[in-house]
N, C-alpha and C positions, 0 to 999 in steps of 0.2 A: 894254163898249159898252152904253149905255142909250139907247133911243129909244122914243118913244111912237108907236103906230100911228095914222096919220091917220084921223079920223072918216069921211072920204069912202071910205077903203079898208074900214073896218069895216062900213060900211053896204052895201057892194057884195055882192050875192048871188052865191054860188058864186065867191068871190074867191081861192081857193087858188093859182091860177097867178099872178095879179097880185101877191098877197102874197109868193109865193116870189121873184119877180123883185125886188120892193121890198126884201126882206131882203138879197138879194145886193148891191143898190145901197147899202143902209145900211152893210153891212160894208166897202164900198169908199169910203164917205163921198162918194157921188155923189148929188146932190140932183136929183130930177126931180119936177115937179108931178104930183100923182096923176092929174089928168085927162089929162095928156100920157102918163103911164105906161099908163093904161087904153087910150088910142088905140094906143100902140106895141105893146101885147100883143094888140090887136085883140079885146078883150073885148066881148061883147054879152050882154044879159040872157037871151036865148034859149039860146045855146050855151055861154056862159062863154068859155073860151079853149081852144085846142088846143096841144099841146106844141110842135109845130113853130112856131107863132106866138110862143110864149115864147122859143124859141131865136133866132128872127129879131129879136125885140126886143133881146135881149142883144147880138147881132151888131151891130145898128144903134147900140147904145150903146158900141161899141168893144171888146167882149169877144172873146176867142178862144173859139169855140164848136164843140163836137162834138155832133152830134145822132144818137141811136141809137134804133132802133125795130125791133120785130118786124114781120112782114108784116101790113099792114092791108088786109083785103079790103073793108072798108066805109068808105073815106075819104069824109068830108064834102066838099062842094064847096069850102068855105072852106079845108080842109086841102089839097086839090088845088092851089088857087091859091098857097098858102103854100109847098108843095113846089116849085112852078115858080120862085117867087121865091128859094128857098134855092139852087136850081141856078144861077140868074143871079148870085147873090152868092158863088158858089163855096163854099157851105157844104155839105160832103158829108153825105149821109144814109147812115148805116152800120147794119149789123146790131146788134141790141140787145146790151147788155153783160150778162155774168153777174154774180151777186152779188159774186164775188171781184174782178171787174174794176171794178165800181162802188166797192168798198172801196179798191182800189188808187188810183183817181182821187181819191177823197176824201183818202186819206193823202198824196197828192202835192200837196195844197193846192188842188184844184179845188173850185169850187162845184158841187154836184151836185143837180139837181132831178129827181125821179122821179115817174112817173105810176103809180098803183096803185089798187086798190079798197079803200076803208076797210072796217073790220070791220062798218060799218053798211051796206055795199053801195053806196057812192057813189064814183064815180071822182074822184080827187084828185091834184093836183100838190103836192108838198112839197119844200122844201129840206132836205137832210140836215144834221142838227145834230151827230150823232156816229154812229160805225159801227165795228163790229169783226166778227169772224167769227161771233159769237153773236147779235148784235142790232143794230138800227138805230133811231135816234131822229130826229124831225123838228122843225123850228122851230115848226110849228103844233100840235104835241102832243109834249111832252117825254117822254111815256110810251114806254118801250122796246117795240119790236115784235120778237119773235124772228125771226131770219133766215129760218127755214122758213115762218113765217106770211107774212112779206113776200113771199117768192118765190111762195107760193100766191096772194096777193092781186094781184100784178102780172101774173099770168097768168089771172086770174078771167075768167069768161065775159063777153064784151063789152069787155074791157080789152086795150089794145094795149101791151105792155111797152115803155115809152119812157123815155129818160134823156137829160138835157142835162148835158154836162160843160162848164163855163165857167171860163176864167181871166180875171182882171181885166185891164183895159187896162194896158199896161206902166207908164204914169205913175202908176197907183194900186196897183200890186202891192206886197205886203208881203214883207219878206225874212225 
């Protein structure tokens, strides 16, 4: 699969979440205008995106979505509204997944978006590119991250360990 990243997406500051969703759509050959995708993900320049908003965007695009999170004692007002919407859409919010559970979902063909602290200390959403028991790679950085470092970074101070597990709409699923 070869695609070129739209300039509007490249120019978007703190674009990790929108980029991760865009990559999922690219893999499923689903075309959405970038400005529409930005709205669906509820991106804004001040806060970027929240993981639950990305999960809702995928749900609204027809994906089967699981949203997993550790307890978040400091939910932003925008997150609170999104969690209420998730409840209305019957999108369950469940306890976060372990590394092994994330790997299992990935190996079962799910698109997995994780939230973690980069080594530069910036919260980031990334779509998993490859994963095994030893390391994990992301579409926004093909450099492998050791599993232990990833686990440390997803539980870093100020980071809420969150994971989206999404399966393509049935009409676009691969066999």
